[in-house]
C-alpha angles and dihedrals in degrees: 000000000000117000116263116261110224117208119245100250091195094059097085143322095278091051091050089048092050093046090052090050091053091046093051093044094052091043087057090049094240130142121220088256092054093047092049093050111111095018129100091240132087132231094258090056092052091045092054090050090053089053091051093247101115137037121253109240119222094245091052093045090056091047092049093048090053094046096045097035091231097153097243095307097136094043091051093048095042093092092048091055092046093054092046092051094047095060099157097332129104109266093244090055098045095092091048093051090053095043095051090065089062098040125118092203134015121193118185132191112196116183098161112014132035108255114263093243089060100043128112122220092254093052093045090050092051093048094046092047091050091051094042107033093163097048120115120249089252092054091049093048091049090058094042092051091048090051094048091049091059091070089065087084087079088066094052123112093256107022118189120259103253127208121175130182116195131189112243091236089073089066096045098042109087101221089163138028111288097260093050091046088054089051091050093052093045089050091052093049094045093048091050091052099042096045094040088236121158118239127185134179124214103217121228088242092061117121123239113302135186096256100061091135143072130324115302132187133189120199129186128194138200095235106020137056119269121265136202124217118200120187133196133165110317094345144069137187132211112212122195102157102126097223092052093044088054091052092051090048091054091048091051090051090053089050090055088055094059095042126091119260117272091251094050090044094055090047090053092049094049092046090051090050089054091049091053091050091052095042093241119160115254116226 
């Protein structure tokens, strides 16, 4: 049996919170299964909290305090951990941003917006400003900086294997001035090549497919079950129910089948970048 990997409690607030949960659980002589009993959460969820990868929900904090007789500690600190995890991201995305740093594979489907891991600062700023027209410049920059920082995971010792499928409309829709659109597309192509990521484009001529909906992501991990993240306007949902995850996986595989090959997709992106540079109309 491999040795247990203890989280670095000094890394951040969620890691400290998770390390304390594990300490208190083991002090009480309980397994994860025993601690989860009577709650609405499963063992994988608790395990990810102990590793500092997911946020403790209020209902679970109350359950844990009762089980471990910790005098309301976890309920009181729940809000602290939530704020620390959010760090420039929408609350519903905070868990996803943390989990992606520990993922073995990340597979994105982006029908409307370029995935965050592929964005440039100019594109992120335009998207955030469009979604938050009344936000201050400081609020916008906080979110842009948080989004740009996520791409640092590609420089980690064991970066996730990344696969992204984009709708062709993202290339043709000028979300930025021509020169900046060219820069965005060049950035996407270069990142795909340098990180050995796989990128595909669903052409506008593609027939109906099972993912004609909002942004979806599938993440797998070395020591935890896979999860799906589905996002819509102003909300997102993490899904870990195995049967549903399997259905999303099958739908993503069907989406790959209707998309262009990685080579043809990169060629299309680079050609579109050249068109933007030269001011050519895009059909």
